[in-house]
C-alpha positions in Angstrom: 167.5 118.6 41.1 169.9 116.5 43.2 172.3 114.5 41.0 171.6 110.8 41.0 173.5 107.7 40.0 172.5 106.3 36.6 172.5 102.5 36.2 172.7 100.3 33.2 172.1 96.5 33.4 174.5 94.5 31.2 172.5 91.2 30.9 173.6 88.6 28.3 171.2 85.7 28.7 174.1 83.3 29.0 175.6 85.2 31.9 178.6 87.5 32.1 181.1 85.1 33.7 182.7 82.6 31.4 181.5 79.7 33.6 178.1 81.2 34.5 176.1 78.6 32.5 177.6 75.9 34.7 176.2 77.5 37.9 173.0 75.7 39.1 171.1 79.0 39.3 171.8 80.0 35.7 169.6 78.5 32.9 172.0 76.7 30.6 170.0 77.8 27.6 169.6 81.4 28.8 171.3 82.9 25.7 168.6 81.7 23.4 165.6 81.8 25.8 163.3 84.7 25.1 161.3 84.0 28.3 164.5 84.3 30.3 165.4 87.6 28.7 161.9 88.9 29.4 162.2 88.0 33.1 165.6 89.8 33.2 164.0 92.9 31.7 161.2 92.9 34.2 163.6 92.6 37.1 165.8 95.4 35.7 162.7 97.6 35.5 161.7 96.6 39.0 165.1 97.8 40.1 164.5 101.1 38.3 167.5 100.7 36.0 167.9 103.2 33.2 168.6 100.7 30.5 169.1 97.0 29.6 172.4 96.9 27.7 173.7 94.2 25.4 177.0 93.8 23.6 177.1 92.1 20.3 179.6 90.3 18.0 179.7 89.5 14.3 181.5 86.2 14.6 181.5 83.3 17.0 184.1 83.5 19.7 184.6 80.0 21.0 185.4 79.2 24.6 186.0 82.1 26.9 186.5 84.8 24.3 183.2 86.6 25.2 180.9 87.1 28.1 179.2 83.9 29.0 181.9 81.8 27.3 180.5 78.9 25.3 177.0 79.8 26.4 177.1 82.8 24.0 178.2 80.8 20.9 174.6 81.3 19.7 172.3 84.1 20.8 169.9 86.8 19.7 170.7 89.9 17.6 170.1 92.7 20.1 167.8 95.1 18.2 165.5 92.2 17.3 165.5 91.0 20.9 164.8 94.5 22.3 162.0 95.1 19.8 160.3 92.0 21.2 161.0 92.9 24.9 159.9 96.6 24.7 156.1 95.9 24.9 156.6 94.1 28.2 158.1 97.2 29.9 157.2 100.8 30.2 160.2 102.7 31.4 163.3 100.6 30.9 165.6 101.7 28.1 167.2 99.3 25.6 170.8 100.0 24.5 171.9 97.7 21.6 175.4 97.4 20.1 175.8 97.7 16.4 179.0 98.1 14.2 180.1 101.1 12.2 182.6 98.9 10.4 180.3 96.2 9.0 177.0 98.0 8.6 175.8 100.8 6.4 174.5 104.1 8.0 171.1 103.9 6.3 170.2 100.4 7.5 171.5 101.0 11.0 169.6 104.4 11.3 166.5 102.7 10.1 166.5 99.7 12.5 167.4 101.9 15.6 164.7 104.5 14.6 162.3 101.6 14.4 163.2 100.3 17.9 162.9 103.9 19.2 159.3 104.1 17.8 158.4 100.5 19.0 159.6 101.3 22.5 158.1 104.8 22.5 161.4 106.6 22.9 163.6 104.2 24.9 166.3 103.1 22.4 170.0 103.6 22.5 172.8 102.7 20.1 176.1 101.5 21.4 178.6 102.5 18.7 181.4 100.0 18.2 184.0 99.6 15.5 184.2 95.8 15.9 187.8 94.6 16.6 188.3 91.0 15.6 189.9 89.2 12.7 187.1 86.6 12.8 184.4 89.3 12.2 186.4 90.8 9.3 186.5 87.3 7.7 182.7 87.3 7.7 182.5 90.5 5.7 184.7 90.0 2.6 188.0 90.7 4.3 191.0 88.6 5.2 192.1 91.0 8.0 190.4 93.7 10.0 190.9 97.3 9.0 193.5 99.2 11.0 192.5 100.8 14.3 192.8 104.4 13.0 190.8 103.7 9.8 188.0 102.1 11.8 187.6 105.2 14.0 187.7 107.6 11.1 184.9 105.6 9.4 183.0 105.5 12.7 183.1 109.3 13.2 181.6 109.8 9.7 179.2 107.0 10.2 177.7 108.5 13.3 177.5 111.9 11.5 175.5 110.3 8.7 173.2 108.4 11.0 172.3 111.6 13.0 171.6 113.4 9.7 169.3 110.6 8.7 167.5 110.6 12.0 166.7 114.3 11.3 165.1 113.5 7.9 161.6 114.4 9.2 161.0 117.4 11.5 159.0 116.5 14.6 155.8 118.1 13.2 156.1 116.9 9.6 153.2 114.5 9.8 149.8 116.2 9.5 147.6 113.2 8.6 144.6 115.4 7.9 141.9 113.2 6.4 139.8 116.2 5.4 142.4 117.9 3.2 144.2 114.7 2.2 147.6 116.1 3.4 149.5 113.3 5.1 152.7 115.2 5.6 154.3 118.6 5.0 156.9 118.1 2.2 158.7 121.3 3.4 159.5 119.4 6.6 161.1 116.4 5.0 164.8 116.7 4.1 167.3 114.9 2.0 170.6 114.0 3.7 172.8 114.5 0.6 176.0 113.4 2.4 179.2 112.9 0.5 182.3 112.1 2.6 185.5 110.0 2.7 183.6 106.7 3.4 179.9 107.3 2.6 177.6 108.7 0.0 174.0 108.8 1.3 171.1 110.7 -0.4 168.3 110.0 2.1 165.8 110.9 3.5 165.3 108.1 6.0 161.9 106.3 5.8 161.3 106.2 9.5 160.2 109.2 11.5 161.6 110.6 14.8 160.3 109.3 18.2 159.1 110.8 21.4 162.7 111.3 22.5 163.9 112.8 19.2 166.3 110.0 18.3 168.1 107.1 20.1 170.7 107.9 22.8 174.2 107.4 21.4 176.5 105.3 23.6 180.2 104.6 23.0 182.9 102.5 24.8 186.3 103.4 23.3 189.2 104.1 25.7 192.1 104.6 23.3 192.9 108.1 22.2 190.9 107.6 19.0 188.1 106.1 21.1 188.1 109.1 23.5 188.0 111.5 20.6 185.0 109.7 19.0 183.2 109.5 22.4 183.8 113.2 23.2 182.5 114.2 19.8 179.5 111.9 19.5 178.5 110.0 22.7 175.9 110.9 25.2 176.8 107.9 27.4 180.2 106.3 27.7 180.8 102.8 28.9 184.3 102.5 30.3 186.6 100.0 32.2 188.7 100.9 35.2 190.3 99.1 38.1 191.1 102.2 40.2 189.4 105.4 41.0 192.5 107.4 39.9 192.4 106.1 36.3 188.6 106.5 36.3 189.1 110.1 37.4 191.7 110.8 34.7 189.3 109.4 32.0 186.3 111.3 33.4 188.1 114.6 33.5 189.7 114.1 30.1 186.4 113.2 28.4 184.6 116.1 30.0 187.3 118.5 29.0 187.3 117.2 25.4 183.6 117.6 25.2 183.7 121.1 26.5 186.4 122.0 24.0 184.1 120.7 21.2 181.4 123.1 22.4 179.4 120.4 24.1 177.9 120.6 27.6 180.0 118.1 29.6 177.0 117.4 31.9 175.3 115.8 28.8 178.1 113.2 28.4 177.6 110.6 31.1 180.5 108.4 32.1 179.4 104.9 33.3 182.2 102.5 34.3 181.5 98.8 34.3 181.1 97.0 37.7 180.7 93.3 38.3 179.3 92.8 41.8 179.4 89.6 44.0 176.9 90.6 46.7 176.5 88.8 50.1 174.8 89.7 53.3 178.2 89.2 54.8 181.7 89.4 53.3 182.2 85.7 53.8 179.0 85.0 51.8 180.1 87.3 49.0 183.5 85.6 48.9 181.9 82.1 48.8 179.8 83.2 45.8 182.9 84.4 44.0 185.0 81.3 44.8 182.2 79.0 43.8 181.8 80.5 40.4 185.6 80.7 39.9 185.9 77.0 40.6 183.7 76.3 37.6 186.1 77.8 35.0 187.6 75.4 32.5 191.3 76.0 31.8 190.7 76.1 28.0 188.0 78.8 28.5 190.3 80.8 30.7 193.1 80.8 28.2 190.7 81.6 25.3 189.5 84.6 27.4 193.0 85.9 27.9 193.9 85.4 24.2 190.8 87.4 23.2 191.3 90.2 25.6 195.0 90.6 24.7 194.3 91.1 21.0 193.8 87.5 19.7 197.4 86.7 18.9 198.9 85.6 22.2 199.7 81.9 22.0 199.6 80.4 25.5 199.9 76.8 24.3 202.1 74.9 26.7 202.5 78.0 28.9 202.9 77.5 32.7 199.5 78.6 34.0 201.1 79.4 37.4 203.7 81.6 35.8 203.5 85.2 34.6 201.6 86.5 31.5 204.0 86.8 28.6 204.0 89.9 26.4 201.3 90.1 23.8 202.0 91.0 20.2 200.8 94.5 19.1 197.1 94.5 17.9 194.9 96.4 15.6 192.0 95.2 17.7 191.1 96.5 21.2 194.3 98.4 22.1 193.0 99.9 25.3 191.7 96.5 26.6 195.0 94.8 25.8 196.8 97.5 27.8 194.3 97.2 30.7 194.7 93.4 31.0 198.5 93.9 31.0 198.1 96.5 33.8 195.9 94.1 35.9 198.4 91.3 35.5 201.4 93.5 36.5 199.8 95.4 39.3 198.6 92.3 41.1 201.5 90.1 40.1 199.0 87.6 38.8 199.8 84.3 37.3 198.0 83.4 34.1 195.6 81.3 36.1 194.9 84.1 38.6 194.5 86.6 35.8 191.8 84.6 34.0 190.0 83.9 37.3 189.9 87.6 38.1 188.7 88.8 34.7 186.4 85.9 34.0 183.3 87.9 35.1 184.1 91.4 34.0 186.9 91.1 31.4 188.7 94.2 32.7 185.8 96.0 34.4 185.8 96.5 38.1 185.0 93.3 40.1 183.5 94.0 43.6 183.1 91.4 46.2 181.3 92.6 49.3 178.2 93.5 51.3 175.5 95.9 50.1 177.1 98.6 52.3 180.7 98.1 51.1 179.6 98.0 47.4 177.5 101.1 47.9 180.5 102.8 49.6 182.6 102.2 46.5 180.0 103.3 44.0 179.3 106.5 46.1 183.1 107.3 46.3 183.4 107.1 42.5 180.2 109.0 41.9 181.0 111.8 44.3 184.7 112.3 43.2 184.6 112.8 39.5 185.1 109.2 38.5 181.5 108.3 37.4 178.1 109.6 36.6 176.7 106.1 37.0 177.6 102.5 36.4 177.0 99.7 34.0 176.3 96.7 36.3 177.5 93.3 35.0 175.9 90.6 37.3 178.3 87.6 37.1 175.5 85.0 36.7 171.8 85.3 36.1 169.2 85.8 37.5 170.8 85.6 41.0 173.4 88.2 40.4 170.8 90.7 39.1 168.4 89.9 41.9 171.1 90.3 44.5 171.9 93.8 43.2 168.2 94.8 42.9 167.2 93.5 46.3 170.2 94.4 48.3 172.4 97.1 46.8 169.7 99.4 45.2 167.8 99.8 48.5 171.1 100.8 50.2 171.8 103.4 47.4 168.2 104.7 47.8 168.6 105.0 51.6 171.7 107.2 50.9 169.7 109.4 48.5 171.9 108.4 45.6 169.4 106.6 43.4 165.9 107.2 42.2 162.8 105.7 44.0 160.7 106.1 40.8 161.4 106.8 37.2 161.6 110.5 36.3 160.1 110.2 32.8 159.0 107.8 30.1 161.9 108.1 27.6 165.5 106.9 28.1 166.7 110.5 27.6 164.3 111.8 30.4 165.5 109.2 32.8 169.2 109.8 32.0 168.7 113.5 32.4 169.7 114.1 28.8 168.2 116.9 26.7 165.8 116.5 23.7 167.9 116.7 20.5 166.3 119.4 18.4 166.0 118.6 14.7 168.8 120.4 12.8 166.4 121.6 10.1 164.0 123.1 12.7 166.9 124.8 14.4 168.2 126.2 11.1 164.8 127.6 10.2 164.4 129.1 13.6 167.8 130.8 13.2 166.7 132.2 9.8 163.5 133.6 11.2 165.3 135.2 14.1 167.7 136.9 11.7 164.9 138.3 9.6 
């Protein structure tokens, strides 16, 4: 089968751009409007997107510290929201973010397995380690754990969750009214995990779904993050400004996965792209400039502070001068480095920097026509820089509608994107294999040896 571009839709109800809520097309209460999220999901499914993706935070980030700026001060917990949205769709996947630092494997495995059953096999878990001091202070800590500690814990956390998801073999439930046998106890397995960070007996009290278990997504770019992604992830969300750095990341992850005995084709790399689409280049530029003009200075500065680790004090700084060095961080090290790179490569002032990253926060911003945007996506896709893309419409619903109505038909004309869904589960549409239950595999191996 001809390789196709995979597409995720990153759709926070408050919009991606820190000034999105001020745009007249964007509902000001979008972050807390279920009806608005429902319409976004239906549009994404009309556009044949693989999945609706949502980030999440465990603390309020005031101002421009997160997507949507102040519009995202309050919003929905993603798994709860997706459980409500799933019945309104039939093919669209739902990838929710949840933390390995501030959750326990059993609870997380349970709620994602439940979403997977509710959606009939369309759930995905975006694995994050949660890198903010404010989140740590909501979970009995004064300061966040060191970067390396968070990633060691995350690696074991994912291992435990996958064990829990295999508690029931796929044919464990008999439900025979005549005999009274509801399940086969030989096909239910205790987890019995004891490690550095977790002790979990199991089994999980939720069965597997049509797709086996949720798709595992990860977004780390530091060396620790790359190691975790190559070991555990099936989809990797990444941020790049240039095809050359995207190619380096792509080839490194594929090589690491191969070295760990994994099939690199089953590790999909999906850089983030924030598109401003116009019928003409001038129209696209006008859309970009209009949204940029709505940024409040204080939100722009809060955004830069958040993206550089949370410790850079820009009080009294000359906004038309260069970005000063940021203190070392135990937070998002790779994002801090990327923001520094963007500032230096473009010789941006502080003001120009926050204007440029206001929509995508370090992901690739594209301003152009459907043809020029498709040209860039095709170049990355065909030259070992991407297996697909996570699309970050700057404001909603217009930015999503523009992409669905203008860019997707152009990708389809080029034979780069589906014209109908390939399957019903998220795995089937992503072209990922069904994860065989470890206990079933082990029993098969024993039988083959006998």
